[in-house]
C-alpha positions as CSV (number, residue, x, y, z in Angstrom):
1,M,0.6,-1.2,-17.7
2,S,-0.1,-0.8,-21.4
3,G,-3.6,-1.3,-22.8
4,E,-2.4,-4.4,-24.7
5,A,-2.9,-7.5,-22.5
6,P,-0.4,-10.4,-22.9
7,R,-1.5,-13.6,-24.5
8,C,-2.7,-16.1,-21.9
9,G,-1.2,-19.5,-21.8
10,H,-3.7,-21.0,-19.4
11,D,-5.7,-24.1,-20.5
12,G,-8.5,-23.3,-22.9
13,M,-7.4,-19.7,-23.5
14,A,-5.7,-18.0,-26.4
15,G,-2.2,-19.5,-26.0
16,D,0.3,-20.8,-28.5
17,E,-1.6,-23.9,-29.5
18,P,-3.9,-23.8,-32.5
19,P,-7.6,-23.4,-31.6
20,P,-10.1,-26.1,-32.3
21,E,-11.5,-26.3,-35.8
22,G,-13.9,-23.4,-36.5
23,W,-12.7,-21.4,-33.5
24,A,-10.6,-18.2,-33.6
25,K,-8.2,-16.4,-31.4
26,A,-9.7,-13.0,-30.6
27,S,-10.1,-10.3,-28.1
28,L,-13.2,-8.6,-26.7
29,S,-12.3,-5.4,-28.4
30,E,-12.8,-7.0,-31.9
31,G,-16.5,-6.0,-32.0
32,L,-17.7,-8.7,-29.5
33,I,-18.8,-6.2,-26.9
34,A,-21.7,-3.9,-27.8
35,D,-21.3,-1.8,-24.7
36,I,-18.9,-1.5,-21.7
37,Q,-19.8,0.6,-18.7
38,P,-18.1,1.2,-15.3
39,G,-20.3,1.4,-12.2
40,F,-20.5,4.3,-9.8
41,A,-19.7,5.1,-6.2
42,C,-22.4,6.4,-3.9
43,G,-21.9,7.5,-0.3
44,Q,-25.7,7.6,0.3
45,N,-26.2,4.0,0.9
46,N,-28.1,1.9,3.4
47,R,-28.6,-1.8,4.4
48,V,-32.3,-1.6,5.2
49,G,-33.6,-2.0,1.6
50,E,-34.4,1.6,0.8
51,G,-33.8,2.5,-2.8
52,V,-32.1,0.4,-5.5
53,A,-29.8,-2.6,-4.7
54,H,-26.1,-1.7,-5.5
55,L,-23.9,-4.6,-6.4
56,R,-20.4,-4.7,-5.1
57,P,-17.4,-7.1,-5.5
58,M,-18.7,-9.5,-2.7
59,N,-21.9,-9.9,-4.7
60,V,-20.0,-12.0,-7.3
61,N,-19.0,-15.1,-5.4
62,E,-16.0,-17.4,-6.2
63,T,-18.2,-19.8,-8.1
64,G,-19.1,-17.1,-10.6
65,R,-22.6,-16.6,-9.4
66,I,-24.6,-13.5,-8.3
67,D,-24.8,-13.5,-4.4
68,L,-27.4,-11.1,-2.9
69,S,-26.8,-12.2,0.8
70,D,-24.9,-8.9,1.6
71,M,-26.5,-6.0,-0.1
72,K,-26.4,-2.2,0.1
73,Y,-29.0,0.2,-1.4
74,V,-28.7,3.6,-3.0
75,P,-31.3,6.3,-3.7
76,Y,-33.4,5.9,-6.8
77,S,-32.2,9.2,-8.0
78,Q,-28.6,7.8,-8.3
79,A,-29.7,4.9,-10.6
80,D,-32.2,6.7,-12.9
81,R,-30.5,5.9,-16.2
82,D,-29.6,2.8,-18.1
83,E,-25.8,3.2,-17.9
84,R,-26.0,2.8,-14.1
85,L,-28.1,-0.4,-14.1
86,L,-27.5,-4.1,-14.7
87,R,-30.2,-5.9,-16.7
88,E,-30.8,-9.5,-17.4
89,G,-28.2,-10.9,-19.8
90,D,-25.4,-8.5,-18.8
91,V,-21.9,-9.7,-17.7
92,V,-20.6,-8.1,-14.6
93,F,-16.8,-8.0,-14.1
94,N,-15.0,-7.2,-10.8
95,N,-12.4,-4.6,-11.9
96,T,-11.0,-3.7,-8.4
97,N,-10.2,-6.0,-5.6
98,S,-7.2,-7.8,-4.0
99,P,-4.8,-9.4,-6.5
100,E,-6.4,-12.8,-5.7
101,L,-10.0,-11.7,-6.3
102,V,-9.8,-9.1,-9.0
103,G,-11.4,-10.5,-12.2
104,K,-14.3,-12.5,-10.7
105,T,-17.1,-12.5,-13.3
106,A,-20.8,-13.4,-13.3
107,H,-23.6,-13.6,-15.7
108,Y,-26.4,-11.3,-14.4
109,D,-29.5,-13.6,-14.9
110,L,-32.0,-11.8,-12.7
111,P,-35.1,-10.1,-14.0
112,E,-34.9,-7.1,-11.6
113,P,-32.5,-4.3,-12.7
114,R,-29.9,-3.4,-10.1
115,A,-27.2,-0.7,-9.8
116,F,-23.5,-1.6,-9.6
117,S,-20.5,0.0,-8.0
118,N,-17.4,1.6,-9.5
119,H,-15.5,-1.6,-8.6
120,M,-17.6,-3.4,-11.2
121,T,-17.7,-3.2,-15.0
122,R,-20.8,-4.1,-17.0
123,L,-20.3,-5.8,-20.4
124,R,-23.1,-6.2,-22.9
125,C,-22.2,-8.7,-25.6
126,R,-23.0,-8.5,-29.2
127,L,-25.6,-11.2,-29.2
128,D,-25.0,-12.5,-32.7
129,A,-21.3,-13.1,-31.9
130,L,-20.8,-13.7,-28.2
131,H,-23.1,-15.5,-25.9
132,P,-23.2,-13.6,-22.5
133,R,-23.1,-16.7,-20.4
134,Y,-20.2,-18.1,-22.4
135,C,-18.4,-14.8,-22.0
136,A,-19.0,-14.8,-18.2
137,M,-17.9,-18.4,-17.8
138,L,-14.8,-17.9,-19.8
139,L,-13.7,-14.7,-18.0
140,H,-14.4,-16.3,-14.6
141,Q,-12.4,-19.4,-15.6
142,M,-9.5,-17.1,-16.6
143,W,-9.8,-15.6,-13.1
144,R,-9.7,-19.1,-11.5
145,E,-6.5,-19.9,-13.5
146,G,-4.8,-16.7,-12.3
147,Y,-4.8,-14.7,-15.6
148,F,-6.1,-11.4,-14.2
149,G,-3.6,-11.5,-11.3
150,T,-0.9,-11.3,-14.0
151,V,-2.3,-8.3,-15.9
152,C,-3.7,-6.1,-13.1
153,N,-2.4,-2.8,-11.9
154,N,-1.2,-3.1,-8.2
155,H,-2.0,-0.2,-5.9
156,V,-1.3,0.3,-2.2
157,S,-4.1,-1.9,-0.9
158,Q,-5.8,-3.3,-4.0
159,S,-5.4,-4.2,-7.6
160,S,-7.4,-3.2,-10.7
161,V,-8.0,-4.3,-14.3
162,S,-8.5,-1.3,-16.6
163,R,-11.1,-1.2,-19.3
164,A,-8.4,-1.3,-22.0
165,V,-6.8,-4.4,-20.5
166,L,-10.2,-6.1,-20.1
167,L,-11.2,-5.4,-23.7
168,N,-7.8,-6.7,-25.0
169,T,-8.2,-9.9,-23.0
170,P,-7.3,-12.8,-25.4
171,I,-10.0,-15.4,-25.7
172,L,-10.8,-18.4,-27.9
173,L,-14.1,-17.8,-29.8
174,P,-16.2,-20.7,-31.1
175,P,-19.1,-20.3,-33.5
176,L,-22.2,-18.9,-31.7
177,A,-24.2,-22.2,-32.0
178,E,-21.3,-24.0,-30.4
179,Q,-21.0,-21.4,-27.6
180,K,-24.6,-22.1,-26.7
181,R,-24.1,-25.9,-26.6
182,I,-21.0,-25.4,-24.4
183,V,-23.0,-23.3,-22.0
184,A,-25.9,-25.7,-21.9
185,K,-23.6,-28.8,-21.3
186,A,-21.4,-27.0,-18.7
187,E,-24.5,-25.7,-16.9
188,E,-25.9,-29.2,-16.8
189,L,-22.8,-30.7,-15.3
190,L,-22.1,-27.8,-13.0
191,T,-25.7,-27.9,-11.7
192,H,-25.1,-31.5,-10.6
193,L,-21.8,-30.5,-9.0
194,D,-23.4,-27.5,-7.2
195,A,-26.1,-29.8,-5.8
196,A,-23.4,-32.3,-4.6
197,R,-21.4,-29.4,-3.1
198,E,-24.4,-28.1,-1.3
199,R,-25.1,-31.5,0.2
200,L,-21.4,-31.7,1.3
201,N,-21.6,-28.2,2.8
202,R,-24.5,-29.4,5.0
203,V,-22.5,-32.2,6.5
204,P,-20.4,-30.2,9.0
205,A,-23.5,-28.8,10.7
206,I,-25.0,-32.3,10.9
207,L,-21.8,-33.6,12.4
208,E,-21.8,-30.7,14.9
209,R,-25.3,-31.6,16.0
210,L,-24.2,-35.2,16.2
211,R,-21.4,-34.3,18.6
212,Q,-23.8,-32.2,20.7
213,A,-26.3,-35.1,20.9
214,V,-23.5,-37.5,21.9
215,V,-22.3,-35.5,24.8
216,A,-25.9,-34.6,25.9
217,G,-26.8,-38.3,25.8
218,A,-23.6,-39.2,27.7
219,F,-24.4,-37.0,30.7
220,C,-28.0,-37.9,31.2
221,G,-27.2,-41.7,31.1
222,R,-28.7,-42.5,27.6
223,L,-25.4,-43.3,26.0
224,T,-24.5,-46.1,28.4
225,A,-28.0,-47.4,29.3
226,D,-27.2,-50.8,27.8
227,W,-23.9,-50.9,29.7
228,R,-25.7,-50.4,33.0
229,D,-28.1,-53.3,32.1
230,E,-25.0,-55.5,31.5
231,H,-23.3,-54.4,34.8
232,P,-26.0,-54.4,37.4
233,D,-23.5,-55.0,40.3
234,V,-21.2,-52.1,39.6
235,E,-20.1,-50.1,42.6
236,P,-22.4,-47.0,42.9
237,A,-20.9,-43.6,42.4
238,S,-21.5,-42.6,46.0
239,V,-18.6,-44.8,47.2
240,L,-15.9,-43.0,45.2
241,L,-17.7,-39.7,45.7
242,E,-17.5,-40.0,49.4
243,E,-13.8,-40.7,49.2
244,L,-13.2,-37.7,47.0
245,T,-15.3,-35.2,48.9
246,T,-13.7,-36.1,52.3
247,K,-10.4,-35.1,50.8
248,S,-11.7,-31.8,49.3
249,S,-10.4,-28.6,50.7
250,E,-13.8,-27.1,50.2
251,P,-16.3,-29.6,52.0
252,A,-19.1,-27.0,51.8
253,L,-19.1,-27.6,48.0
254,R,-20.1,-31.2,48.4
255,S,-23.8,-30.8,47.6
256,V,-25.1,-29.5,44.3
257,Q,-28.1,-28.1,46.0
258,N,-28.3,-24.3,46.4
259,Q,-25.6,-24.0,43.7
260,G,-26.6,-20.4,42.9
261,D,-25.1,-19.7,39.4
262,D,-25.6,-22.9,37.6
263,G,-29.3,-23.8,37.2
264,D,-31.2,-26.9,38.2
265,A,-29.7,-30.5,38.5
266,G,-31.3,-32.8,35.9
267,E,-32.5,-36.4,36.1
268,I,-29.7,-39.0,36.3
269,P,-29.6,-42.8,36.7
270,D,-30.0,-44.3,40.2
271,T,-26.3,-45.4,40.4
272,W,-25.1,-41.8,39.7
273,A,-24.9,-38.8,42.0
274,W,-24.8,-35.1,41.7
275,T,-21.8,-33.2,43.1
276,T,-19.8,-30.1,42.2
277,V,-16.4,-29.6,40.5
278,G,-15.0,-28.1,43.7
279,A,-16.1,-31.0,45.9
280,C,-14.1,-33.5,43.8
281,F,-11.1,-31.6,42.5
282,D,-8.7,-28.8,43.4
283,V,-9.4,-25.6,41.3
284,K,-6.4,-23.2,40.7
285,I,-6.4,-19.8,39.1
286,G,-3.3,-18.8,37.1
287,A,-1.5,-15.5,36.6
288,T,0.7,-13.6,34.1
289,P,4.3,-12.7,34.9
290,R,5.1,-9.1,34.3
291,R,5.6,-8.5,30.6
292,Q,8.1,-5.7,31.1
293,E,10.4,-8.1,33.0
294,P,12.6,-9.8,30.3
295,G,13.9,-12.4,32.8
296,F,10.4,-13.8,33.3
297,W,9.8,-14.9,29.6
298,N,11.3,-17.1,27.0
299,G,12.1,-19.8,29.5
300,D,11.5,-23.5,29.6
301,I,8.1,-23.7,31.4
302,P,5.0,-23.9,29.2
303,W,2.5,-21.1,29.8
304,V,-1.1,-21.2,28.5
305,S,-3.1,-18.1,27.6
306,S,-6.9,-18.3,27.5
307,G,-6.9,-18.0,23.7
308,E,-5.3,-21.4,23.5
309,V,-8.2,-23.1,25.5
310,Q,-10.4,-24.1,22.5
311,F,-11.8,-27.6,23.2
312,C,-8.5,-29.4,22.4
313,R,-5.6,-31.2,24.0
314,I,-2.7,-28.9,24.7
315,K,0.7,-30.5,23.8
316,A,2.7,-27.3,23.3
317,T,2.2,-23.6,24.1
318,R,2.9,-20.5,22.2
319,E,4.8,-18.9,25.1
320,R,7.1,-20.2,27.9
321,I,8.2,-18.6,31.1
322,T,11.2,-18.9,33.4
323,A,11.4,-20.2,36.9
324,A,11.8,-16.6,38.1
325,G,8.5,-15.7,36.2
326,L,6.8,-18.6,37.9
327,E,8.0,-17.5,41.4
328,S,7.1,-13.9,40.8
329,S,3.5,-14.5,40.1
330,S,0.6,-16.4,41.7
331,T,0.4,-18.9,38.8
332,Q,1.3,-22.5,39.4
333,L,2.6,-25.5,37.5
334,N,-0.4,-27.7,36.7
335,P,0.2,-31.4,36.3
336,A,-0.5,-33.1,33.0
337,G,-4.1,-34.3,32.9
338,S,-5.4,-31.1,34.4
339,V,-8.5,-29.6,32.7
340,L,-8.3,-25.9,31.8
341,L,-11.5,-23.8,31.6
342,G,-11.8,-20.3,30.0
343,M,-13.5,-18.0,32.6
344,I,-14.0,-14.7,30.7
345,G,-14.5,-13.5,27.2
346,E,-17.5,-12.8,25.1
347,G,-19.0,-15.0,22.3
348,R,-17.3,-18.3,22.0
349,T,-14.4,-17.9,24.4
350,R,-15.9,-18.2,27.8
351,G,-16.6,-21.7,28.9
352,Q,-14.3,-23.5,26.4
353,S,-12.0,-26.1,27.9
354,A,-8.9,-28.1,27.2
355,I,-6.9,-31.0,28.6
356,L,-3.2,-30.5,29.4
357,D,-1.0,-33.2,28.0
358,I,2.0,-31.5,29.5
359,E,2.9,-29.7,32.7
360,A,2.1,-26.1,32.2
361,C,1.2,-22.8,33.9
362,N,-1.9,-20.7,32.9
363,N,-3.0,-17.1,33.0
364,Q,-5.5,-15.5,35.3
365,N,-8.3,-15.9,32.8
366,C,-8.3,-19.7,33.0
367,A,-9.2,-22.1,35.9
368,A,-7.1,-25.3,36.2
369,I,-9.1,-28.2,37.5
370,W,-6.7,-30.8,38.9
371,V,-8.5,-33.9,37.7
372,S,-5.3,-35.9,37.4
373,Q,-4.9,-36.1,41.2
374,T,-7.9,-38.4,41.3
375,P,-8.9,-41.7,39.6
376,V,-11.5,-39.8,37.5
377,P,-10.5,-39.6,33.8
378,P,-9.8,-36.0,32.8
379,E,-11.7,-36.6,29.6
380,F,-14.9,-37.2,31.6
381,V,-14.7,-33.7,33.1
382,Y,-13.6,-32.2,29.7
383,Y,-16.6,-33.7,27.9
384,W,-19.0,-32.5,30.7
385,L,-17.7,-29.0,30.4
386,M,-18.2,-29.2,26.6
387,C,-21.8,-30.4,27.2
388,R,-22.5,-27.4,29.5
389,Y,-21.0,-25.0,27.0
390,Q,-23.2,-26.3,24.2
391,E,-26.3,-26.2,26.4
392,T,-25.6,-22.6,27.4
393,R,-25.1,-21.5,23.8
394,G,-28.1,-23.5,22.7
395,R,-30.3,-21.5,25.1
396,G,-29.0,-18.3,23.5
397,A,-27.4,-17.2,26.8
398,G,-23.8,-16.9,25.4
399,N,-22.9,-13.2,26.1
400,E,-25.5,-12.9,28.9
401,Q,-23.7,-15.4,31.1
402,P,-21.6,-13.8,33.9
403,A,-17.8,-14.2,33.8
404,L,-16.6,-17.1,35.9
405,N,-14.3,-16.9,38.9
406,K,-12.9,-19.5,41.2
407,A,-16.0,-19.8,43.4
408,R,-18.3,-20.2,40.4
409,V,-16.1,-22.8,38.8
410,Q,-16.1,-24.7,42.1
411,R,-19.9,-24.6,42.2
412,I,-20.3,-26.0,38.7
413,P,-22.6,-29.1,39.1
414,L,-21.1,-32.4,38.0
415,P,-23.1,-35.6,37.2
416,F,-21.1,-38.4,38.7
417,P,-21.4,-42.0,37.5
418,P,-19.6,-45.0,38.9
419,L,-15.9,-44.9,37.9
420,A,-16.2,-47.8,35.5
421,E,-19.1,-46.1,33.7
422,Q,-17.1,-42.9,33.5
423,H,-14.4,-44.7,31.5
424,E,-17.1,-46.3,29.3
425,I,-18.6,-42.9,28.6
426,V,-15.3,-41.5,27.6
427,R,-14.6,-44.5,25.4
428,R,-18.0,-44.3,23.6
429,V,-17.8,-40.5,23.2
430,E,-14.3,-40.7,21.7
431,A,-15.3,-43.5,19.3
432,L,-18.2,-41.5,18.0
433,F,-16.2,-38.3,17.8
434,K,-13.5,-40.2,15.8
435,L,-16.2,-41.4,13.4
436,A,-17.4,-37.8,13.0
437,D,-13.8,-36.7,12.4
438,A,-13.3,-39.4,9.8
439,I,-16.5,-38.3,8.0
440,E,-15.3,-34.7,8.0
441,R,-12.1,-35.7,6.4
442,R,-13.9,-37.5,3.7
443,V,-16.2,-34.6,3.1
444,A,-13.2,-32.3,2.9
445,T,-11.6,-34.6,0.3
446,A,-14.8,-34.8,-1.7
447,T,-15.1,-31.0,-1.7
448,V,-11.6,-30.7,-3.1
449,Q,-12.5,-33.3,-5.7
450,A,-15.7,-31.4,-6.6
451,D,-13.6,-28.2,-7.0
452,K,-11.1,-30.0,-9.2
453,L,-13.9,-31.5,-11.3
454,T,-15.4,-28.0,-11.8
455,Q,-12.0,-26.9,-13.1
456,S,-11.7,-29.9,-15.3
457,I,-15.2,-29.4,-16.8
458,L,-14.5,-25.7,-17.6
459,A,-11.0,-26.4,-19.0
460,K,-12.5,-29.0,-21.3
461,A,-15.3,-26.6,-22.3
462,F,-12.8,-23.9,-23.4
463,R,-10.6,-26.4,-25.2
464,G,-13.5,-27.6,-27.4
465,E,-13.7,-31.0,-25.8
466,L,-16.9,-30.8,-23.9
467,V,-19.3,-30.9,-26.9
468,P,-18.9,-31.7,-30.6
469,T,-17.5,-28.8,-32.5
470,E,-19.7,-26.9,-35.0
471,A,-17.3,-28.0,-37.7
472,E,-17.7,-31.7,-36.8
473,L,-21.5,-31.4,-36.6
474,A,-21.6,-29.6,-40.0
475,R,-19.7,-32.4,-41.6
476,R,-21.8,-35.0,-40.0
477,E,-25.0,-33.3,-41.1
478,G,-23.8,-32.3,-44.6
479,R,-24.2,-28.6,-44.1
480,D,-22.2,-25.4,-44.1
481,Y,-21.4,-23.3,-41.0
482,E,-19.8,-19.9,-40.4
483,P,-16.4,-20.4,-38.6
484,A,-15.5,-17.8,-35.9
485,S,-12.8,-16.3,-38.2
486,A,-15.4,-15.5,-40.8
487,L,-17.7,-14.0,-38.1
488,L,-14.8,-11.7,-37.0
489,E,-14.1,-10.7,-40.6
490,R,-17.8,-9.8,-41.1
491,I,-17.8,-7.8,-37.9
492,Q,-14.7,-6.0,-38.9
493,G,-16.2,-5.2,-42.3
494,E,-19.3,-3.8,-40.6
495,R,-17.2,-1.7,-38.3
496,Q,-15.2,-0.3,-41.2
497,V,-18.4,0.6,-43.1
498,A,-19.8,2.3,-40.0
499,A,-16.6,4.2,-39.5
500,G,-16.6,5.4,-43.1
501,G,-20.2,6.6,-42.7
502,R,-19.2,8.6,-39.6
503,R,-16.3,10.2,-41.5
504,K,-18.6,11.2,-44.4
505,R,-21.1,12.7,-42.0
506,R,-18.4,14.8,-40.4
């Protein structure tokens, strides 16, 4: 790619339309940059805070701000001169990254000097011609609009913007006083937007805590306390429980006492009872047909892997097996309404559950709980397993919990309300979850609108529509002003004089 960058046709940049009155089409190479300096690579780095902080591409975020949440440090001896340091008022440009991220820019507004990597370029503006914050906002807006993706050099795994291309970046230059007003107004509006966006970003965590509180309240009886007051004559859970446990193939699992792996039974309402999963439902463990046997796969029978069990309803599967694959392994076809439980896997995998809305087989890492063979709603068991999962993670025991097996799944304790109350619990949990889902959708919409509004504010700023132009104010106040074109001519004259002096000295 040549050093001459193409003219940019994005909103607010130096395109074909005439600039606002008093503005001029220019490039950074026309004397607007007093100093340009690439950063440096250093293999002697650490994350423990020893030495000087060394800014890298991830330290300029996508909103055009400096982000110090992920820092590396280099020895003081590697950052012992000015050309290797960022100082307050500098502009830092991300010169090497993916095609989507190359060109991110931020104004370095921190008092502490920090080093910067070779993937960053430091710009020091000529302060009587180009306001540093205006320069950073303008370049970052050009990145948002995709300009640097069109002028970068593409390499094997990354893209780069050369120093020459950066300096020849076409910009629209207002008079300096107008630049300052644009920055002040844009900052004022963007500060309000950032505050709104920060509040929106907190909502998902609040909704997650709400969901946790809902299921926790559901299985200690708080969620349906008023319902029990209104239905004092409801048949107690022991009646249905006796019917289910007498049918169980594992009668020894009837009692929750001496449960071994699963902790203590908590307090529950008088009409409820404690039991175990295995006392009420059949538990099946799946299997995987041999992968090397082509006749076992790409059939018509849905087959669920443990990675698909992620607190959801399963209506389709990524893989399907044949009848021969089903017969060749110890897996089974689970009826619709079965609840699947992930039995192994570190982190977030173990303990997640799903409801089958279809008949499907499952692999050996999942237990299938055949709730659908009973009058118990499968959603009741599903939400109980969700509650247990959240409690386990809340105690910080995630990876310390042993992997499950069939016996441990059977011994999982189960608070058992009367059947009518089970249906009421499911109804109320789902109603509150739907409300949380609706709020999340509205938050997502509002976040997109905030991002669009940010774009709109900056586009108006660089079209000269955010604040009155210097030309307009000068007429209103009856005074003269220096248009940007005159400023560029003055700078050009100064550069010619300086160049002539250098030639005379030589």
